[in-house]
N, CA, C and O of each residue as an XYZ file, in Angstrom:
872
protein
N     147.210    159.838     46.656
C     147.281    159.615     45.197
C     148.401    158.722     44.784
O     149.494    158.741     45.349
N     148.099    157.922     43.764
C     149.190    156.909     43.327
C     150.421    157.623     42.846
O     150.278    158.691     42.251
N     151.594    157.137     43.049
C     152.774    157.717     42.512
C     152.957    157.431     41.099
O     152.219    156.605     40.561
N     153.935    158.075     40.395
C     154.152    157.956     39.061
C     154.439    156.455     38.661
O     153.911    155.918     37.688
N     155.304    155.853     39.489
C     155.623    154.471     39.231
C     154.485    153.434     39.393
O     154.404    152.408     38.718
N     153.604    153.813     40.372
C     152.358    152.978     40.506
C     151.399    153.148     39.385
O     150.742    152.184     38.991
N     151.285    154.332     38.851
C     150.349    154.635     37.784
C     150.893    153.925     36.513
O     150.133    153.356     35.730
N     152.264    153.982     36.336
C     152.881    153.291     35.170
C     152.753    151.714     35.209
O     152.653    151.045     34.181
N     152.764    151.202     36.431
C     152.599    149.836     36.625
C     151.156    149.413     36.340
O     150.938    148.348     35.762
N     150.145    150.238     36.741
C     148.771    149.963     36.499
C     148.497    149.954     34.927
O     147.785    149.104     34.392
N     149.081    150.899     34.302
C     148.947    151.001     32.804
C     149.551    149.759     32.106
O     148.978    149.216     31.162
N     150.739    149.330     32.613
C     151.409    148.196     32.083
C     150.457    146.955     32.305
O     150.233    146.185     31.372
N     149.955    146.791     33.432
C     149.070    145.618     33.647
C     147.829    145.695     32.817
O     147.444    144.674     32.247
N     147.155    146.842     32.696
C     146.020    146.977     31.837
C     146.330    146.623     30.357
O     145.594    145.894     29.692
N     147.457    147.182     29.894
C     147.853    146.957     28.553
C     148.198    145.372     28.275
O     147.964    144.814     27.203
N     148.734    144.805     29.307
C     149.003    143.284     29.189
C     147.636    142.618     29.116
O     147.432    141.757     28.261
N     146.672    142.993     30.000
C     145.348    142.288     29.905
C     144.639    142.496     28.611
O     144.030    141.566     28.082
N     144.697    143.670     28.091
C     144.063    143.973     26.769
C     144.694    143.123     25.679
O     144.005    142.603     24.801
N     146.070    142.982     25.747
C     146.707    142.138     24.729
C     146.325    140.693     24.842
O     146.381    139.970     23.847
N     145.924    140.222     26.053
C     145.632    138.836     26.233
C     144.100    138.606     26.337
O     143.638    137.627     26.924
N     143.350    139.539     25.751
C     141.916    139.381     25.775
C     141.339    138.132     25.214
O     140.356    137.576     25.703
N     142.003    137.699     24.141
C     141.515    136.467     23.505
C     141.805    135.219     24.370
O     141.029    134.263     24.394
N     142.918    135.264     25.058
C     143.306    134.146     25.997
C     142.230    134.074     27.101
O     141.711    132.999     27.403
N     141.913    135.219     27.685
C     141.015    135.235     28.842
C     139.556    134.939     28.348
O     138.769    134.360     29.096
N     139.223    135.309     27.178
C     137.904    134.936     26.658
C     137.793    133.421     26.439
O     136.738    132.817     26.632
N     138.913    132.839     26.033
C     138.922    131.352     25.798
C     138.809    130.620     27.175
O     138.285    129.509     27.249
N     139.309    131.266     28.249
C     139.307    130.605     29.546
C     137.833    130.825     30.153
O     137.306    129.965     30.859
N     137.259    131.937     29.855
C     135.930    132.222     30.413
C     134.825    131.441     29.870
O     133.805    131.214     30.521
N     135.045    130.985     28.547
C     133.957    130.270     27.937
C     133.671    128.915     28.522
O     132.490    128.573     28.577
N     134.616    128.084     28.973
C     134.285    126.900     29.735
C     133.673    127.104     31.092
O     132.841    126.308     31.528
N     134.093    128.217     31.805
C     133.401    128.654     32.958
C     131.972    129.007     32.779
O     131.121    128.623     33.581
N     131.673    129.784     31.668
C     130.363    130.150     31.353
C     129.499    128.909     31.079
O     128.354    128.813     31.522
N     130.077    127.984     30.349
C     129.329    126.710     30.039
C     128.954    126.006     31.299
O     127.813    125.600     31.517
N     129.986    125.873     32.142
C     129.687    125.144     33.468
C     128.634    125.844     34.312
O     127.678    125.270     34.833
N     128.908    127.166     34.396
C     127.898    127.870     35.282
C     126.546    127.936     34.626
O     125.549    127.909     35.346
N     126.426    128.024     33.282
C     125.162    128.074     32.665
C     124.349    126.760     32.835
O     123.144    126.757     33.086
N     125.129    125.616     32.674
C     124.554    124.316     32.854
C     124.069    124.142     34.324
O     122.972    123.633     34.557
N     124.843    124.543     35.245
C     124.457    124.461     36.670
C     123.296    125.177     37.016
O     122.419    124.683     37.725
N     123.239    126.442     36.499
C     122.166    127.386     36.700
C     120.819    126.859     36.090
O     119.762    126.899     36.719
N     120.939    126.360     34.810
C     119.835    125.899     34.130
C     119.120    124.663     34.871
O     117.913    124.607     35.110
N     120.092    123.662     35.199
C     119.600    122.447     35.836
C     119.032    122.767     37.268
O     118.040    122.169     37.685
N     119.670    123.704     37.997
C     119.236    124.076     39.269
C     117.877    124.754     39.232
O     117.043    124.499     40.101
N     117.623    125.640     38.212
C     116.352    126.297     38.065
C     115.222    125.224     37.798
O     114.148    125.278     38.397
N     115.501    124.309     36.927
C     114.524    123.235     36.627
C     114.230    122.370     37.853
O     113.069    122.056     38.113
N     115.240    121.986     38.599
C     115.119    121.164     39.780
C     114.396    121.963     40.874
O     113.577    121.385     41.589
N     114.664    123.270     41.034
C     113.963    124.064     42.051
C     112.521    124.245     41.721
O     111.689    124.247     42.628
N     112.170    124.400     40.441
C     110.814    124.536     40.023
C     110.035    123.286     40.293
O     108.847    123.373     40.604
N     110.623    122.158     40.192
C     109.906    120.883     40.466
C     109.748    120.722     41.880
O     108.760    120.104     42.277
N     110.704    121.258     42.829
C     110.566    121.164     44.150
C     109.631    122.120     44.811
O     109.053    121.869     45.868
N     109.507    123.287     44.101
C     108.689    124.355     44.669
C     107.719    124.808     43.604
O     107.920    125.852     42.983
N     106.625    124.007     43.376
C     105.617    124.395     42.344
C     104.807    125.495     42.896
O     104.814    125.720     44.106
N     104.102    126.197     42.057
C     103.341    127.425     42.410
C     102.294    127.061     43.596
O     102.034    127.913     44.446
N     101.768    125.918     43.626
C     100.642    125.565     44.563
C     101.271    125.082     46.000
O     100.538    124.759     46.934
N     102.535    125.068     46.072
C     103.154    124.688     47.363
C     103.420    125.873     48.245
O     104.058    126.829     47.805
N     102.931    125.848     49.545
C     103.252    126.875     50.442
C     104.744    127.238     50.426
O     105.586    126.340     50.419
N     105.088    128.526     50.420
C     106.502    128.946     50.297
C     107.135    129.486     51.573
O     107.943    130.414     51.525
N     106.777    128.917     52.692
C     107.267    129.495     53.924
C     108.813    129.443     53.958
O     109.472    130.392     54.384
N     109.363    128.309     53.497
C     110.831    128.136     53.534
C     111.496    128.425     52.154
O     112.606    127.958     51.899
N     110.805    129.206     51.258
C     111.221    129.455     49.943
C     112.548    130.216     49.944
O     113.489    129.830     49.251
N     112.621    131.321     50.741
C     113.814    132.152     50.741
C     115.055    131.370     51.138
O     116.095    131.488     50.490
N     114.956    130.552     52.221
C     116.134    129.802     52.706
C     116.617    128.900     51.657
O     117.804    128.885     51.328
N     115.657    128.088     51.081
C     116.000    127.068     50.021
C     116.566    127.757     48.790
O     117.550    127.317     48.196
N     115.898    128.872     48.422
C     116.329    129.657     47.210
C     117.791    130.092     47.310
O     118.629    129.928     46.423
N     118.002    130.686     48.541
C     119.400    131.319     48.669
C     120.467    130.123     48.741
O     121.552    130.198     48.164
N     120.085    129.070     49.461
C     121.077    127.921     49.575
C     121.378    127.254     48.212
O     122.497    126.829     47.924
N     120.264    127.189     47.361
C     120.427    126.507     46.106
C     121.337    127.371     45.272
O     122.276    126.816     44.702
N     121.153    128.718     45.134
C     121.909    129.513     44.249
C     123.299    129.819     44.823
O     124.221    130.097     44.056
N     123.479    129.776     46.183
C     124.799    129.901     46.734
C     125.620    128.661     46.447
O     126.841    128.758     46.328
N     125.036    127.578     46.339
C     125.719    126.337     45.937
C     126.116    126.423     44.515
O     127.224    126.000     44.184
N     125.222    126.989     43.555
C     125.607    127.087     42.182
C     126.823    128.090     42.030
O     127.753    127.857     41.259
N     126.751    129.195     42.804
C     127.802    130.127     42.764
C     129.139    129.519     43.164
O     130.148    129.749     42.498
N     129.156    128.754     44.234
C     130.348    128.092     44.837
C     130.929    127.150     43.772
O     132.124    127.178     43.477
N     130.072    126.340     43.223
C     130.535    125.290     42.187
C     131.140    126.036     40.924
O     132.150    125.621     40.356
N     130.483    127.108     40.550
C     130.951    127.908     39.404
C     132.304    128.595     39.692
O     133.170    128.688     38.822
N     132.451    129.066     40.930
C     133.722    129.706     41.279
C     134.825    128.662     41.305
O     135.943    128.942     40.871
N     134.524    127.403     41.829
C     135.495    126.370     41.790
C     135.961    125.943     40.390
O     137.134    125.655     40.152
N     134.955    125.918     39.456
C     135.283    125.621     38.078
C     136.078    126.704     37.492
O     136.998    126.441     36.718
N     135.758    127.982     37.836
C     136.580    129.084     37.232
C     137.936    129.054     37.778
O     138.904    129.261     37.047
N     138.059    128.799     39.073
C     139.395    128.705     39.639
C     140.213    127.578     39.014
O     141.411    127.773     38.809
N     139.663    126.443     38.705
C     140.365    125.399     38.016
C     140.839    125.774     36.684
O     141.985    125.500     36.331
N     139.941    126.440     35.865
C     140.327    126.838     34.499
C     141.335    127.925     34.440
O     142.157    127.990     33.526
N     141.266    128.869     35.520
C     142.324    129.832     35.504
C     143.727    129.270     36.000
O     144.802    129.716     35.600
N     143.590    128.268     36.895
C     144.873    127.611     37.320
C     145.470    126.849     36.202
O     146.675    126.903     35.957
N     144.637    126.145     35.528
C     145.213    125.347     34.360
C     145.742    126.239     33.322
O     146.796    125.953     32.754
N     145.031    127.383     33.014
C     145.564    128.268     32.042
C     146.912    128.904     32.396
O     147.799    129.071     31.558
N     147.021    129.267     33.749
C     148.267    129.818     34.140
C     149.406    128.846     34.019
O     150.524    129.217     33.662
N     149.111    127.563     34.328
C     150.262    126.626     34.251
C     150.607    126.399     32.822
O     151.787    126.211     32.528
N     149.648    126.401     31.874
C     150.016    126.179     30.508
C     150.869    127.288     29.958
O     151.770    127.085     29.145
N     150.533    128.523     30.455
C     151.374    129.680     30.021
C     152.619    129.944     30.863
O     153.375    130.862     30.545
N     152.858    129.184     31.911
C     154.006    129.254     32.703
C     153.997    130.605     33.561
O     155.035    131.221     33.803
N     152.833    130.977     33.962
C     152.689    132.227     34.752
C     152.219    131.886     36.141
O     151.709    130.785     36.350
N     152.373    132.816     37.146
C     151.847    132.607     38.499
C     150.265    132.578     38.405
O     149.647    133.183     37.528
N     149.697    131.846     39.352
C     148.231    131.758     39.312
C     147.699    133.164     39.693
O     146.896    133.726     38.948
N     148.126    133.735     40.826
C     147.637    135.046     41.249
C     148.500    136.164     40.676
O     149.272    136.815     41.381
N     148.347    136.350     39.437
C     149.144    137.351     38.719
C     148.704    138.790     39.008
O     147.629    138.996     39.573
N     149.465    139.730     38.655
C     149.019    141.125     38.844
C     147.861    141.494     38.107
O     147.066    142.301     38.587
N     147.673    140.942     36.896
C     146.431    141.046     36.092
C     145.162    140.577     36.830
O     144.131    141.246     36.904
N     145.349    139.336     37.378
C     144.181    138.804     38.130
C     143.815    139.620     39.358
O     142.637    139.817     39.652
N     144.855    140.105     40.092
C     144.532    140.960     41.211
C     143.850    142.231     40.864
O     142.978    142.705     41.592
N     144.259    142.820     39.694
C     143.502    143.975     39.265
C     142.131    143.705     38.882
O     141.245    144.489     39.221
N     141.860    142.590     38.156
C     140.520    142.209     37.794
C     139.652    141.919     39.043
O     138.502    142.351     39.106
N     140.203    141.189     40.030
C     139.441    140.856     41.222
C     139.089    142.162     41.995
O     137.993    142.339     42.527
N     140.134    143.081     42.012
C     139.796    144.338     42.683
C     138.789    145.181     42.066
O     138.071    145.874     42.787
N     138.656    145.191     40.715
C     137.652    145.841     40.045
C     136.214    145.248     40.220
O     135.227    145.982     40.250
N     136.144    143.953     40.330
C     134.843    143.297     40.523
C     134.456    143.139     41.940
O     133.314    142.776     42.218
N     135.391    143.405     42.914
C     134.964    143.252     44.345
C     133.822    144.094     44.794
O     132.983    143.556     45.516
N     133.670    145.411     44.446
C     132.664    146.217     44.990
C     131.237    145.657     44.594
O     130.310    145.603     45.404
N     131.145    145.255     43.308
C     129.818    144.796     42.867
C     129.466    143.416     43.563
O     128.298    143.182     43.873
N     130.423    142.553     43.793
C     130.206    141.296     44.412
C     129.918    141.529     45.919
O     129.105    140.785     46.468
N     130.494    142.455     46.584
C     130.280    142.754     47.956
C     128.759    143.228     48.072
O     128.024    142.809     48.966
N     128.394    144.036     47.203
C     126.962    144.593     47.226
C     126.038    143.425     47.065
O     124.991    143.436     47.713
N     126.303    142.442     46.292
C     125.472    141.277     46.068
C     125.407    140.476     47.429
O     124.336    140.058     47.868
N     126.548    140.298     48.036
C     126.587    139.641     49.267
C     125.788    140.350     50.374
O     125.055    139.727     51.142
N     125.969    141.719     50.419
C     125.267    142.514     51.468
C     123.732    142.342     51.252
O     123.011    142.085     52.217
N     123.256    142.472     50.073
C     121.813    142.339     49.889
C     121.302    141.014     50.125
O     120.167    140.856     50.575
N     122.114    139.989     49.835
C     121.662    138.585     50.052
C     121.472    138.346     51.611
O     120.531    137.677     52.038
N     122.395    138.916     52.409
C     122.196    138.790     53.911
C     120.989    139.456     54.294
O     120.158    138.908     55.018
N     120.842    140.740     53.790
C     119.660    141.636     54.179
C     118.340    140.958     53.874
O     117.470    140.891     54.743
N     118.172    140.461     52.678
C     116.878    139.886     52.205
C     116.700    138.537     52.762
O     115.557    138.093     52.867
N     117.778    137.799     53.152
C     117.683    136.483     53.717
C     117.012    136.651     55.054
O     116.038    135.948     55.320
N     117.492    137.581     55.957
C     116.896    137.790     57.170
C     115.508    138.443     57.083
O     114.712    138.303     58.011
N     115.212    139.132     56.018
C     113.975    139.689     55.796
C     112.915    138.747     55.204
O     111.750    139.110     55.043
N     113.379    137.483     54.877
C     112.555    136.418     54.247
C     111.825    136.864     53.070
O     110.642    136.562     52.913
N     112.495    137.589     52.212
C     111.853    138.075     50.981
C     112.733    137.801     49.774
O     113.194    138.709     49.083
N     112.951    136.493     49.548
C     113.878    136.145     48.460
C     113.490    136.582     47.034
O     114.349    136.618     46.152
N     112.221    136.911     46.801
C     111.799    137.203     45.441
C     112.536    138.429     44.883
O     112.638    138.586     43.667
N     113.047    139.293     45.759
C     113.813    140.488     45.286
C     115.259    140.186     45.028
O     115.974    141.044     44.509
N     115.718    139.021     45.360
C     117.149    138.716     45.201
C     117.623    138.588     43.774
O     118.692    139.100     43.441
N     116.844    137.902     42.891
C     117.358    137.789     41.492
C     117.648    139.076     40.760
O     118.727    139.172     40.176
N     116.753    140.114     40.737
C     117.085    141.346     40.068
C     118.385    142.035     40.668
O     119.233    142.578     39.961
N     118.441    141.954     42.012
C     119.589    142.564     42.705
C     120.826    141.825     42.274
O     121.799    142.469     41.881
N     120.844    140.521     42.323
C     122.011    139.708     41.899
C     122.353    139.994     40.455
O     123.543    140.073     40.148
N     121.426    140.152     39.557
C     121.759    140.479     38.143
C     122.411    141.833     38.081
O     123.427    141.966     37.398
N     121.928    142.790     38.708
C     122.532    144.109     38.618
C     123.885    144.195     39.227
O     124.796    144.815     38.679
N     124.023    143.546     40.413
C     125.313    143.555     41.061
C     126.424    142.832     40.258
O     127.577    143.260     40.217
N     126.015    141.731     39.633
C     126.881    140.989     38.699
C     127.188    141.774     37.563
O     128.339    141.766     37.125
N     126.239    142.496     36.997
C     126.498    143.375     35.872
C     127.489    144.473     36.198
O     128.373    144.790     35.401
N     127.329    145.056     37.395
C     128.280    146.113     37.798
C     129.707    145.509     37.836
O     130.664    146.091     37.326
N     129.800    144.336     38.453
C     131.171    143.724     38.554
C     131.786    143.433     37.218
O     132.983    143.638     37.014
N     130.967    142.952     36.299
C     131.475    142.684     34.899
C     131.873    143.968     34.189
O     132.932    144.026     33.565
N     131.011    145.031     34.279
C     131.330    146.226     33.624
C     132.510    147.020     34.241
O     133.107    147.883     33.597
N     132.795    146.715     35.421
C     133.975    147.406     36.121
C     135.226    146.978     35.461
O     136.251    147.626     35.674
N     135.241    145.899     34.642
C     136.409    145.477     34.033
C     136.477    145.916     32.497
O     137.324    145.442     31.740
N     135.573    146.809     32.112
C     135.443    147.126     30.680
C     136.713    147.723     30.106
O     136.877    147.674     28.887
N     137.584    148.256     30.853
C     138.763    148.974     30.282
C     139.907    147.977     29.902
O     140.856    148.349     29.213
N     139.786    146.673     30.383
C     140.753    145.725     29.990
C     140.161    144.300     29.674
O     140.899    143.394     29.289
N     138.827    144.132     29.847
C     138.167    142.870     29.620
C     137.880    142.775     28.109
O     137.852    143.775     27.391
N     137.664    141.499     27.654
C     137.238    141.267     26.258
C     135.886    141.947     26.041
O     135.100    142.015     26.986
N     135.578    142.453     24.847
C     134.307    143.043     24.539
C     133.120    142.129     24.909
O     132.084    142.607     25.372
N     133.282    140.821     24.700
C     132.143    139.902     24.994
C     131.732    139.993     26.510
O     130.552    139.877     26.842
N     132.721    140.198     27.401
C     132.391    140.421     28.806
C     131.503    141.672     29.106
O     130.591    141.707     29.932
N     131.900    142.644     28.339
C     131.187    143.983     28.560
C     129.734    143.779     28.026
O     128.785    144.230     28.667
N     129.557    143.106     26.864
C     128.206    142.857     26.358
C     127.455    142.004     27.305
O     126.256    142.226     27.475
N     128.041    141.068     27.924
C     127.377    140.186     28.876
C     126.933    141.065     30.134
O     125.823    140.929     30.650
N     127.804    141.898     30.546
C     127.438    142.829     31.649
C     126.291    143.631     31.369
O     125.414    143.711     32.229
N     126.169    144.278     30.206
C     125.030    145.042     29.854
C     123.778    144.246     29.733
O     122.689    144.720     30.059
N     123.928    142.999     29.252
C     122.694    142.175     29.187
C     122.176    141.880     30.554
O     120.964    141.892     30.768
N     123.089    141.603     31.535
C     122.622    141.322     32.886
C     122.002    142.652     33.524
O     121.014    142.580     34.255
N     122.592    143.811     33.233
C     122.043    144.978     33.859
C     120.644    145.275     33.313
O     119.752    145.608     34.093
N     120.424    145.165     32.001
C     119.098    145.439     31.413
C     118.079    144.365     31.987
O     116.945    144.666     32.361
N     118.594    143.100     32.015
C     117.692    142.025     32.541
C     117.296    142.321     33.978
O     116.126    142.181     34.334
N     118.265    142.734     34.824
C     117.957    143.051     36.193
C     117.007    144.157     36.374
O     116.160    144.105     37.265
N     117.114    145.233     35.510
C     116.185    146.311     35.601
C     114.789    145.842     35.272
O     113.818    146.160     35.959
N     114.714    145.052     34.169
C     113.401    144.498     33.747
C     112.700    143.729     34.870
O     111.527    143.916     35.194
N     113.576    142.801     35.462
C     113.060    141.956     36.501
C     112.666    142.724     37.721
O     111.712    142.357     38.407
N     113.371    143.773     38.006
C     112.956    144.648     39.200
C     111.662    145.317     38.904
O     110.793    145.376     39.774
N     111.477    145.861     37.636
C     110.278    146.553     37.295
C     109.067    145.518     37.386
O     107.969    145.869     37.817
N     109.330    144.245     36.962
C     108.281    143.214     37.011
C     107.801    142.969     38.381
O     106.651    142.594     38.608
N     108.743    143.194     39.356
C     108.287    142.993     40.808
C     107.473    144.135     41.284
O     106.509    143.991     42.035
N     107.893    145.292     40.820
C     107.160    146.568     41.241
C     105.863    146.686     40.510
O     104.916    147.212     41.095
N     105.727    146.247     39.281
C     104.514    146.473     38.531
C     103.983    145.113     38.070
O     104.524    144.516     37.139
N     102.937    144.633     38.712
C     102.302    143.357     38.336
C     101.928    143.234     36.898
O     101.819    142.113     36.399
N     101.722    144.332     36.190
C     101.350    144.236     34.795
C     102.540    143.810     33.907
O     102.360    143.409     32.757
N     103.757    143.908     34.471
C     104.933    143.532     33.701
C     105.444    142.153     34.123
O     106.616    141.839     33.916
N     104.561    141.317     34.721
C     104.980    139.999     35.300
C     104.934    138.900     34.220
O     105.238    137.739     34.492
N     104.539    139.296     32.968
C     104.556    138.380     31.793
C     103.770    137.183     32.064
O     104.154    136.086     31.659
N     102.620    137.339     32.769
C     101.644    136.242     33.007
C     102.038    135.316     34.088
O     101.277    134.388     34.362
N     103.219    135.478     34.771
C     103.544    134.610     35.912
C     103.276    135.330     37.170
O     104.018    136.258     37.493
N     102.222    134.961     37.950
C     101.839    135.654     39.044
C     102.529    135.221     40.360
O     102.640    135.975     41.327
N     102.987    133.939     40.320
C     103.637    133.389     41.526
C     105.050    134.002     41.610
O     105.842    133.888     40.674
N     105.347    134.652     42.742
C     106.741    135.341     42.937
C     107.763    134.339     42.908
O     108.788    134.585     42.273
N     107.623    133.142     43.558
C     108.677    132.184     43.670
C     109.019    131.600     42.187
O     110.177    131.452     41.796
N     107.973    131.316     41.483
C     108.212    130.866     40.045
C     108.878    131.839     39.267
O     109.816    131.528     38.534
N     108.447    133.023     39.379
C     109.013    134.193     38.541
C     110.528    134.422     38.955
O     111.369    134.700     38.100
N     110.809    134.309     40.152
C     112.240    134.554     40.634
C     113.048    133.414     40.103
O     114.158    133.637     39.621
N     112.557    132.204     40.162
C     113.353    131.063     39.867
C     113.547    131.034     38.236
O     114.609    130.712     37.704
N     112.474    131.381     37.590
C     112.611    131.496     36.088
C     113.600    132.473     35.658
O     114.397    132.224     34.754
N     113.567    133.599     36.295
C     114.475    134.757     35.906
C     115.909    134.331     36.146
O     116.785    134.724     35.375
N     116.200    133.534     37.193
C     117.612    133.010     37.383
C     117.966    132.071     36.273
O     119.058    132.178     35.716
N     117.116    131.175     35.929
C     117.403    130.226     34.864
C     117.593    130.829     33.500
O     118.396    130.351     32.698
N     116.819    131.926     33.230
C     116.913    132.681     31.931
C     118.093    133.484     31.824
O     118.576    133.713     30.716
N     118.638    133.965     32.955
C     119.781    134.910     32.859
C     121.051    134.189     33.219
O     121.901    134.016     32.346
N     121.233    133.762     34.431
C     122.465    133.045     34.863
C     122.650    131.781     34.166
O     123.771    131.298     34.008
N     121.467    131.173     33.700
C     121.616    129.915     32.891
C     121.814    130.217     31.436
O     122.880    129.972     30.871
N     120.726    130.779     30.801
C     120.722    130.908     29.400
C     121.740    131.889     28.872
O     122.366    131.642     27.842
N     121.924    133.074     29.612
C     122.901    134.064     29.148
C     124.209    133.484     29.028
O     124.889    133.665     28.017
N     124.641    132.724     30.104
C     125.970    132.141     30.138
C     126.163    131.028     29.048
O     127.249    130.887     28.485
N     125.146    130.294     28.788
C     125.227    129.343     27.756
C     125.412    129.969     26.370
O     126.234    129.525     25.569
N     124.624    131.010     26.116
C     124.796    131.859     24.889
C     126.251    132.413     24.790
O     126.882    132.392     23.733
N     126.727    132.895     25.928
C     128.076    133.555     25.977
C     129.096    132.457     25.630
O     130.033    132.691     24.867
N     128.900    131.250     26.204
C     129.903    130.130     25.990
C     129.852    129.725     24.523
O     130.904    129.485     23.932
N     128.644    129.637     23.895
C     128.563    129.313     22.516
C     129.125    130.320     21.608
O     129.657    129.938     20.566
N     129.056    131.641     21.915
C     129.607    132.666     21.055
C     131.094    132.785     21.160
O     131.746    133.152     20.182
N     131.683    132.480     22.349
C     133.069    132.744     22.644
C     133.951    131.528     22.689
O     135.152    131.668     22.923
N     133.431    130.358     22.481
C     134.171    129.109     22.651
C     135.325    129.147     21.648
O     135.146    129.539     20.495
N     136.533    128.728     22.112
C     137.680    128.783     21.200
C     137.513    127.904     19.977
O     137.024    126.777     20.061
N     137.920    128.428     18.862
C     137.810    127.750     17.527
C     139.172    127.543     16.992
O     140.036    128.405     17.157
N     139.407    126.433     16.354
C     140.705    126.166     15.745
C     141.125    127.234     14.702
O     142.300    127.554     14.522
N     140.119    127.736     14.058
C     140.385    128.656     12.965
C     140.940    129.916     13.444
O     141.665    130.608     12.731
N     140.584    130.260     14.756
C     141.084    131.598     15.306
C     142.053    131.386     16.494
O     142.258    132.267     17.329
N     142.619    130.203     16.521
C     143.565    129.872     17.679
C     144.736    130.704     17.545
O     145.305    131.071     18.573
N     145.195    131.071     16.348
C     146.395    131.793     16.193
C     146.231    133.263     16.124
O     147.189    134.023     15.990
N     144.867    133.691     16.229
C     144.590    135.115     16.038
C     144.449    135.752     17.345
O     143.402    135.636     17.981
N     145.435    136.408     17.774
C     145.354    137.117     19.075
C     145.222    138.609     18.862
O     145.306    139.339     19.850
N     145.026    139.120     17.683
C     144.911    140.576     17.444
C     143.529    140.983     17.164
O     143.243    142.180     17.162
N     142.583    140.010     16.911
C     141.197    140.432     16.693
C     140.502    140.825     17.931
O     140.994    140.592     19.035
N     139.306    141.448     17.765
C     138.491    141.832     18.964
C     137.713    140.712     19.385
O     137.054    140.052     18.581
N     137.765    140.425     20.809
C     136.996    139.372     21.357
C     135.525    139.520     21.356
O     134.815    138.630     21.823
């Protein structure tokens, strides 16, 4: 069990993160924009490269590599924005708050990595999008005690979307008229990791009118 001093330190870090919710929301908006644009463009490009009438023997490999690249580029963009923000505030890059946030998100991200490896070897990539959505949702919701409210809303949106996408795979009647599994998987990635992040960026983008308002709810 954590000692009294460790518990007090965790409370102090959480309180500091909650006080800086507006700052972190402002940093996450550019990352969401970059990730949303990358996901949307990748979805369109992948759909053009893998139309429904093309044999999909190599679909899983190409699908996983495409979205792993999107993830890597988004992580690099997020790292840059976090580094720039820490420099502007005169704080260390790997602060105690960041370590707490990364620790909270790690289990969900590890689950996503585990299922990616399993389904990659099983050559059944059509199941990956709903699993990725739900794992990402779990990672976001794990930060709900100190993250901006907008992050929590985004997490719930991904969780619901992942459940709907999973049910669509299990029940053909819920496929919304898209019978090709590759097209449905690709479209679901574009609509969630693309569109959801673009909407999040538009709703949370820093505005001059609220630049001095650090007490409002994010």
